[in-house]
C-alpha positions in Angstrom: -49.3 -18.8 113.3 -48.0 -15.9 111.2 -45.2 -13.5 112.2 -46.3 -11.0 114.6 -46.7 -7.4 113.9 -43.8 -5.2 113.9 -44.8 -1.8 115.1 -41.5 -0.2 116.0 -39.4 0.2 119.0 -41.0 0.9 122.5 -41.6 4.6 122.8 -42.3 5.1 119.1 -45.4 7.1 118.3 -47.7 5.5 115.4 -50.2 7.9 113.6 -49.4 10.8 115.9 -51.4 9.1 118.7 -50.4 5.5 119.5 -47.5 4.8 121.9 -45.7 1.5 121.1 -45.4 -0.3 124.4 -44.1 -3.5 123.2 -44.6 -6.2 120.5 -48.3 -5.9 119.5 -49.2 -3.6 122.3 -49.9 0.0 121.9 -51.4 3.0 124.2 -53.8 5.4 122.8 -52.7 9.0 123.9 -55.9 10.4 122.5 -58.8 8.2 123.5 -61.2 11.1 123.4 -60.8 11.1 119.5 -62.5 8.7 117.3 -59.9 6.3 116.0 -59.8 5.4 112.3 -62.6 3.3 111.3 -62.4 0.3 108.8 -64.1 0.8 105.6 -67.7 -0.4 105.4 -66.7 -3.2 102.8 -64.2 -4.6 105.3 -66.8 -4.9 108.2 -67.8 -8.2 106.8 -64.3 -9.7 107.4 -64.5 -8.6 111.0 -68.0 -9.3 111.7 -67.2 -12.3 114.1 -65.9 -9.6 116.4 -69.0 -7.4 115.9 -71.5 -10.0 116.3 -69.7 -11.5 119.4 -70.1 -8.2 121.3 -72.2 -9.9 123.9 -69.2 -12.1 124.9 -66.9 -9.1 125.2 -66.1 -10.3 128.7 -64.0 -13.0 127.0 -63.4 -11.5 123.4 -61.4 -8.2 122.5 -63.4 -5.8 120.5 -62.5 -4.0 117.3 -61.1 -0.3 118.5 -60.1 0.7 114.9 -57.3 0.6 112.4 -54.0 2.3 111.9 -52.7 3.2 108.5 -49.0 3.1 108.7 -46.7 5.2 106.7 -45.0 3.6 103.5 -42.1 1.7 104.3 -43.7 -0.3 107.0 -44.3 -4.1 106.4 -48.2 -3.7 106.8 -50.0 -0.7 105.5 -53.2 -1.2 107.8 -53.3 -2.6 111.3 -56.4 -3.9 113.0 -56.6 -2.7 116.7 -58.3 -4.5 119.3 -59.4 -2.9 122.7 -59.4 -4.6 126.2 -57.2 -7.6 125.2 -56.2 -10.0 128.1 -53.3 -7.7 129.4 -51.8 -7.1 132.9 -51.0 -3.5 133.5 -49.5 -1.9 136.5 -50.9 1.2 138.2 -48.3 3.1 136.4 -48.8 2.0 133.0 -45.1 1.1 132.8 -45.2 -2.5 132.9 -47.4 -4.2 130.5 -47.6 -8.0 129.6 -49.8 -10.5 128.3 -51.9 -12.6 130.7 -50.8 -16.1 131.2 -51.9 -19.0 129.1 -54.6 -21.3 130.6 -52.1 -24.2 130.2 -49.4 -22.4 132.1 -51.6 -21.2 134.8 -53.5 -24.6 135.1 -51.4 -26.3 137.6 -51.7 -23.7 140.3 -55.4 -23.2 140.1 -57.8 -24.6 142.4 -60.3 -27.5 141.4 -63.1 -25.0 141.3 -61.1 -22.6 139.1 -59.9 -25.3 136.8 -63.5 -26.5 136.4 -64.7 -22.9 135.9 -62.3 -22.3 133.0 -63.5 -25.4 131.3 -67.1 -24.2 131.9 -66.6 -20.9 130.2 -64.8 -22.4 127.2 -67.8 -24.7 126.9 -70.3 -21.8 126.8 -68.0 -20.2 124.3 -67.9 -23.2 121.9 -71.2 -22.8 120.2 -71.2 -19.1 119.7 -67.7 -19.1 118.2 -68.3 -22.2 116.1 -71.7 -20.3 114.6 -69.5 -17.3 113.6 -66.8 -19.6 112.1 -64.1 -18.8 114.8 -64.4 -22.0 117.0 -60.7 -22.8 116.3 -59.8 -20.0 118.7 -60.8 -22.4 121.7 -58.2 -25.0 120.3 -55.1 -22.8 120.3 -53.5 -22.6 123.7 -51.6 -19.4 122.8 -54.9 -17.6 122.2 -56.6 -19.0 125.5 -55.5 -16.6 128.3 -56.8 -16.3 132.0 -57.1 -13.4 134.0 -57.9 -14.6 137.5 -61.0 -16.7 137.1 -61.8 -15.3 133.6 -61.1 -17.1 130.4 -60.1 -14.3 127.8 -59.0 -14.7 124.2 -56.2 -12.9 122.6 -57.9 -12.8 119.2 -60.2 -14.8 117.1 -58.9 -17.3 114.6 -61.0 -18.3 111.6 -61.9 -21.9 111.0 -60.9 -24.0 108.1 -63.4 -25.1 105.6 -64.3 -28.0 108.0 -65.5 -26.6 111.4 -63.6 -28.0 114.6 -65.4 -30.6 116.5 -66.1 -31.4 120.0 -63.9 -34.5 119.8 -60.9 -32.2 118.9 -61.9 -30.1 122.1 -61.6 -33.3 123.9 -58.2 -34.1 122.6 -57.0 -30.4 123.2 -58.2 -30.8 126.9 -56.1 -34.1 127.3 -53.0 -32.2 128.2 -54.9 -30.7 131.1 -55.5 -34.0 132.7 -52.0 -34.5 134.2 -52.1 -31.8 136.6 -56.0 -31.6 137.2 -56.7 -31.5 141.0 -57.4 -34.9 142.5 -61.0 -34.2 143.3 -61.9 -33.4 139.5 -59.2 -35.7 137.7 -61.3 -38.7 137.2 -64.3 -36.4 136.5 -62.4 -34.7 133.8 -61.1 -37.8 132.4 -64.6 -39.3 131.9 -65.7 -36.0 130.2 -62.7 -35.8 127.8 -63.3 -39.6 126.9 -67.0 -38.8 126.3 -66.0 -35.8 124.0 -63.5 -37.8 122.1 -65.8 -40.7 121.6 -68.8 -38.6 120.7 -71.0 -39.4 123.6 -71.1 -35.8 124.4 -72.5 -34.3 121.1 -73.4 -30.7 122.0 -72.1 -27.8 123.9 -75.3 -27.8 126.1 -74.6 -31.4 127.0 -71.1 -30.4 128.0 -72.2 -27.5 130.0 -74.8 -29.7 132.0 -72.2 -32.3 132.9 -69.7 -29.5 134.0 -72.5 -28.0 135.9 -72.7 -31.4 137.9 -69.1 -31.1 138.9 -69.3 -27.5 139.9 -72.4 -28.1 142.0 -70.4 -31.1 143.7 -67.3 -29.0 144.5 -69.5 -26.3 145.8 -71.3 -28.5 148.3 -68.1 -30.4 149.3 -66.1 -27.2 149.7 -64.9 -27.2 153.5 -67.0 -30.0 154.1 -70.9 -30.5 153.8 -71.2 -30.1 157.5 -68.8 -27.5 158.2 -69.9 -24.8 160.4 -67.9 -22.2 158.3 -70.1 -21.1 155.3 -68.4 -21.4 152.0 -69.6 -17.9 150.9 -70.5 -14.8 152.8 -72.5 -12.0 151.0 -73.2 -8.4 151.9 -75.5 -6.1 150.0 -76.0 -2.4 150.5 -78.1 0.0 148.2 -78.4 3.7 147.9 -80.4 6.1 145.7 -80.6 9.8 145.2 -82.5 12.1 143.0 -79.3 13.9 142.2 -78.8 17.8 142.1 -80.6 18.6 138.8 -83.9 16.6 139.2 -87.0 17.4 141.1 -88.0 13.8 142.0 -86.4 10.4 142.2 -87.7 8.0 139.6 -85.3 5.3 140.3 -85.8 2.4 142.8 -83.9 -0.2 144.5 -84.0 -3.3 146.5 -83.3 -3.8 149.5 -84.5 -0.3 150.5 -81.8 2.4 150.2 -79.3 2.4 153.0 -80.3 -1.2 154.2 -77.6 -3.7 154.7 -78.2 -7.3 154.0 -76.0 -10.2 155.0 -76.1 -13.9 153.9 -75.8 -15.5 156.2 -77.7 -15.0 158.7 -80.4 -14.2 155.9 -81.4 -17.1 153.8 -81.7 -14.8 150.6 -79.4 -12.1 149.1 -80.9 -10.1 146.1 -80.1 -6.8 144.6 -82.1 -4.8 142.2 -81.7 -1.3 140.7 -84.5 0.1 138.3 -84.3 3.5 136.5 -87.7 4.7 135.8 -88.9 6.1 132.4 -91.8 8.5 131.8 -92.9 11.9 133.1 -95.8 12.8 135.5 -94.2 10.5 138.1 -94.7 7.5 135.9 -91.2 6.3 136.2 -91.4 6.4 139.8 -94.5 4.1 139.8 -92.8 1.9 137.1 -89.6 1.3 138.8 -91.2 0.6 142.2 -93.9 -1.7 140.6 -91.0 -3.8 138.9 -88.9 -4.0 142.3 -92.2 -5.2 144.2 -93.1 -7.8 141.7 -89.6 -9.1 141.0 -88.7 -9.4 144.6 -91.9 -11.3 145.7 -91.3 -13.8 142.8 -87.5 -14.2 143.2 -87.7 -14.9 147.0 -89.4 -18.1 146.2 -86.5 -19.4 144.1 -84.2 -19.3 147.1 -85.8 -21.9 149.5 -84.2 -24.9 147.4 -81.1 -26.5 148.9 -77.9 -25.9 146.8 -77.6 -29.4 145.8 -81.0 -29.2 144.3 -80.7 -26.0 142.4 -81.2 -26.2 138.4 -79.4 -23.3 136.8 -81.5 -23.2 133.8 -84.8 -23.3 136.0 -83.5 -20.3 137.9 -82.8 -18.3 134.7 -86.2 -19.2 133.3 -87.9 -18.2 136.6 -86.0 -14.9 136.8 -87.0 -14.0 133.2 -90.6 -14.9 134.1 -90.5 -12.7 137.1 -89.2 -9.9 134.8 -92.1 -10.8 132.2 -94.6 -10.5 135.1 -93.3 -7.1 136.1 -93.4 -6.0 132.5 -97.0 -7.1 132.2 -98.2 -5.2 135.3 -96.6 -2.1 134.3 -97.8 -2.5 130.8 -101.3 -3.1 132.1 -101.2 0.0 134.2 -100.3 2.0 131.0 -103.2 0.4 129.2 -105.6 1.3 131.9 -104.5 4.9 132.1 -104.5 5.1 128.4 -100.9 6.1 128.1 -99.4 5.8 124.4 -96.0 6.6 123.0 -93.9 8.8 125.1 -96.4 8.9 128.0 -96.2 5.1 128.7 -94.1 4.6 131.7 -91.4 2.2 132.0 -88.2 1.3 133.6 -84.8 -0.3 133.1 -83.7 -3.3 135.4 -80.6 -4.9 136.5 -80.7 -7.5 139.2 -78.1 -9.7 141.0 -79.1 -13.0 142.8 -76.0 -14.8 144.4 -76.5 -18.5 145.1 -73.8 -20.6 146.3 -70.8 -20.1 144.2 -73.0 -18.6 141.2 -74.1 -15.2 140.5 -77.3 -14.6 138.3 -77.4 -11.3 136.5 -80.6 -10.4 134.6 -81.0 -6.8 133.0 -83.1 -4.8 130.5 -82.2 -1.4 129.3 -79.0 0.5 130.2 -78.7 0.0 133.9 -75.5 -2.0 134.3 -73.6 -4.6 136.3 -69.9 -4.5 136.9 -67.8 -7.2 138.3 -64.8 -6.0 140.3 -62.0 -8.5 141.4 -58.3 -7.9 142.3 -57.5 -8.4 138.5 -59.7 -5.7 137.1 -63.1 -4.1 136.4 -65.4 -5.7 134.0 -68.8 -4.4 132.5 -70.7 -7.8 132.3 -73.9 -6.2 130.8 -74.4 -4.8 127.4 -76.6 -1.9 127.0 -80.0 -2.5 125.2 -79.4 0.6 123.0 -79.1 1.4 119.3 -75.4 1.5 119.5 -75.1 -2.0 120.7 -77.6 -3.2 118.4 -75.8 -1.9 115.4 -72.7 -3.7 116.4 -74.5 -7.0 117.1 -76.0 -6.7 113.4 -72.3 -6.2 112.0 -73.1 -2.7 110.8 -70.6 -0.9 112.7 -67.7 -1.0 115.4 -68.8 0.0 118.7 -66.9 3.4 118.8 -68.2 4.4 115.4 -71.7 3.5 116.5 -71.7 5.7 119.4 -71.3 8.7 117.3 -74.6 8.0 115.3 -77.7 10.0 116.0 -79.9 8.4 118.7 -77.0 5.8 119.7 -77.9 5.9 123.2 -81.6 5.5 122.7 -82.9 2.2 124.4 -84.3 -0.5 122.4 -86.2 -2.2 125.2 -87.4 -1.5 128.7 -90.1 -2.9 131.1 -93.7 -1.8 130.4 -93.3 -0.5 127.0 -94.8 -3.6 125.1 -96.0 -7.0 125.6 -93.7 -9.8 127.1 -93.8 -11.7 124.0 -91.6 -9.0 122.6 -89.3 -8.5 125.5 -85.8 -10.2 125.6 -84.1 -10.0 129.0 -80.5 -10.8 129.3 -79.6 -13.6 131.8 -76.1 -14.6 132.7 -74.6 -16.8 135.1 -71.0 -16.6 136.5 -68.8 -19.0 138.7 -67.5 -17.1 141.6 -64.1 -18.7 142.6 -62.6 -15.6 144.4 -63.6 -12.6 146.4 -65.6 -10.1 144.3 -67.6 -6.9 144.3 -70.7 -6.7 141.9 -72.0 -3.0 141.3 -75.3 -2.5 139.9 -75.9 1.1 138.8 -78.2 3.4 136.9 -76.7 5.6 134.3 -76.5 8.4 136.7 -73.2 6.9 137.9 -72.1 4.8 134.9 -72.4 7.7 132.3 -69.1 9.3 131.2 -67.2 6.2 132.3 -67.1 7.1 135.9 -67.1 3.4 137.0 -63.9 2.8 134.7 -62.5 5.8 136.3 -63.2 5.3 140.1 -63.3 1.5 140.7 -59.7 1.1 141.7 -59.6 3.8 144.3 -63.1 3.6 145.5 -64.4 0.0 145.0 -61.3 -2.3 145.1 -60.4 -1.4 148.8 -63.5 -3.4 149.8 -61.7 -6.6 148.8 -58.7 -5.8 150.8 -60.8 -5.0 153.9 -59.6 -1.5 153.9 -63.2 -0.1 154.0 -66.7 -1.3 154.3 -69.4 -1.2 151.6 -71.8 1.3 153.4 -69.0 4.0 153.2 -68.4 3.1 149.5 -71.9 3.3 148.5 -72.2 6.7 150.0 -69.0 7.8 148.3 -70.3 6.5 144.9 -73.6 8.5 145.2 -71.4 11.6 146.1 -69.3 11.2 142.9 -72.1 10.7 140.7 -73.8 13.9 142.0 -70.8 15.9 141.8 -69.0 14.6 138.7 -72.2 13.9 136.6 -75.1 15.2 138.5 -77.5 15.3 135.4 -79.7 12.5 136.4 -81.1 10.3 139.5 -78.6 7.9 140.7 -79.0 4.4 142.3 -76.3 1.9 143.1 -76.2 -1.6 144.7 -73.0 -3.2 145.8 -72.8 -7.0 146.4 -69.6 -8.0 148.3 -69.0 -11.7 147.7 -66.4 -13.4 149.9 -65.5 -17.0 149.0 -64.1 -19.5 151.4 -62.9 -22.6 149.3 -61.0 -25.7 150.7 -59.9 -28.5 148.3 -62.5 -31.3 148.8 -61.4 -34.7 149.8 -63.9 -36.3 147.5 -63.6 -37.9 144.0 -66.1 -36.5 141.6 -67.7 -38.8 139.0 -69.3 -37.7 135.7 -72.9 -38.9 135.1 -72.5 -38.7 131.3 -75.2 -41.5 130.4 -78.1 -39.5 132.0 -77.3 -36.1 130.1 -79.3 -36.5 126.9 -80.6 -34.1 124.4 -83.8 -35.2 125.3 -83.4 -34.3 129.0 -81.8 -30.8 127.9 -84.7 -29.8 125.6 -87.2 -30.6 128.3 -85.2 -28.0 130.6 -84.3 -24.8 129.0 -80.8 -25.5 128.4 -81.3 -25.4 124.5 -83.0 -22.1 124.7 -80.7 -20.3 127.3 -77.1 -19.3 127.1 -75.7 -18.2 130.5 -73.2 -15.9 129.3 -75.3 -13.8 126.9 -78.8 -12.7 126.1 -81.3 -15.5 125.7 -82.6 -14.2 122.1 -84.6 -15.8 119.3 -82.7 -16.5 116.1 -84.1 -14.5 113.1 -83.5 -15.6 109.5 -83.9 -12.3 107.9 -82.2 -9.8 110.0 -82.7 -7.1 107.6 -86.4 -7.3 107.6 -86.6 -7.4 111.4 -84.3 -4.6 111.9 -86.6 -2.5 109.5 -89.5 -3.2 111.9 -87.8 -1.7 114.9 -89.0 1.7 116.0 -86.7 4.1 117.4 -87.6 7.1 119.5 -84.8 9.6 119.8 -83.7 10.0 123.4 -82.5 13.5 124.5 -81.4 12.6 127.9 -78.2 14.4 129.0 -75.1 12.6 128.8 -76.2 10.0 126.4 -75.1 11.3 122.8 -71.5 11.0 123.1 -69.9 8.2 125.0 -66.5 8.1 124.0 -64.2 7.2 127.1 -62.8 9.8 129.3 -60.0 7.8 130.6 -56.5 9.1 130.2 -54.9 6.1 128.6 -56.3 3.2 126.8 -54.0 0.0 126.4 -54.6 -1.7 122.9 -53.6 -4.8 121.3 -52.9 -5.0 117.6 -54.0 -8.3 115.7 -51.4 -10.7 117.1 -50.0 -13.3 114.5 -51.6 -11.5 111.7 -50.5 -8.2 110.6 -53.7 -6.6 110.6 -56.8 -6.1 108.5 -54.9 -7.2 105.3 -54.5 -10.6 106.8 -58.2 -10.9 107.6 -58.9 -10.1 104.1 -56.4 -12.7 103.0 -57.5 -15.5 105.0 -61.1 -15.2 104.0 -59.8 -16.1 100.6 -57.1 -18.6 101.6 -57.9 -20.5 105.0 -55.0 -21.7 106.9 -54.1 -25.3 106.3 -53.9 -26.5 109.7 -56.6 -26.4 112.3 -55.2 -24.3 115.3 -55.4 -25.7 118.8 -71.0 -19.7 120.8 -73.1 -16.1 120.5 -76.5 -16.3 119.4 -76.9 -14.7 116.1 -77.3 -10.8 116.1 -80.8 -10.3 116.9 -82.5 -6.8 116.8 -85.2 -6.3 119.5 -88.3 -4.2 120.2 -87.6 -0.7 120.8 -88.3 1.8 123.4 -86.5 4.9 124.7 -86.2 6.8 127.8 -88.3 10.1 128.0 -86.6 12.9 129.7 -88.3 14.1 132.8 -89.7 17.6 132.4 
């Protein structure tokens, strides 16, 4: 690893806006201003960060660059936002999150397995972008509670890393693996090293076996105490500036659902699009259709659940809702802006897993005691520009029409629809917030989560009161739109099982994977179709400018933003250098950026 960046002493101000907190850590004192942007020619050298934006839950994103004054060791520094840092409430104590290898010993068997499961999901996307070596460097692999987060990306050598090398890297974890999974992990690691596991999909499927076994065995198969308790509450309001409410939600607004005793817990938020009450029709039709379809998924016992089949069925339900809305549009001869549609975000908790599917810009946030994480990526022009490697996100937000949607339910045939489906392992208490942009605009969630939502996890408030408070905040601090939210409070009771898991490696084959949908679905990002000619596909996308208030300028309004410079590098110049001169030693996967069909919200008169 190269020498770390020397930014100066703590307290020093860089470029008249960045406060030095520590080595390679700075604080932006002017987050409302656009940072200095890399030159267009240099975007190629940071394209891995851009194209991997669907994985920003695990990978920091490019914030901008800093041009230092003459006399400094590096003229340009690449700045990354949302690195794995632990920050106290006063912003006076900031340090890097622990390395996975350091936190491993104290983690539960479920969390140990969860961390490896996340790495397995990241393997192919990072390998595709030429940065798979990042997952073989213990210094770069950090953990923030149950989340695996990378400090930065590291370019691969001329020869890409292999799963066998990943197995060798994981060997160091065996010594302190929890007894229930020690033999299971040994079998997986041996299979990786010996080449018996030859794809990340195969590795994921084997790890899923272990996670399912742990979930069933937690607290005993016949224990009267459920391993998870889930509560869901929704609220919707037309807001102070709209004549009608085109949003919709499930369960119905104000209804509290608890699992148990209910067998199924499902939350849906839809934000309708189209005038003449079309948005209201579309959002309610979507919820009615999806609710009926999804309820059929949850009658299967936990041990028989196939995650890939659930994701496929969720996407089929979304497609069915899309077709019903589209058919209604066709029947009523609606064209262009007159077509009604809706955004969608849904949460389906099953056992120790949370399934999230979304279309459009309605969002899902994951709140734990460690932080608040936006787990969905808006289907808008700005996000697409970044996925294609054309701009960094903060620059893309300034472009005309950056907030215009590129897809929504009801605007086109299902063949051209690409819902985002994700799956998360829940190994600690958490709250998921689903919200329309009536609340999420102007970064209200990032502003309020710690004071309004986090107390749920401490038992200091209930979700009914929090839901009402969120609607109040949306109406008073935003107020430009309808607002709809759903809160999903996930309580986890986990006991170390007294079983010894065994890996069933021989039965996991490429053939069986292809017959399920594992080869087509990536749990942590959108299921998309690879396109060989991105430029041609991009030109076919039709954009309809959106004039909805609050969508044209989305630079964050938080007072302070903690940033990290490119550790072990020295900034953008280092990236340019290693493109020409790869490192001599290897250091111990997103779908290609794919443009999508375009739709846009039409403001209600």
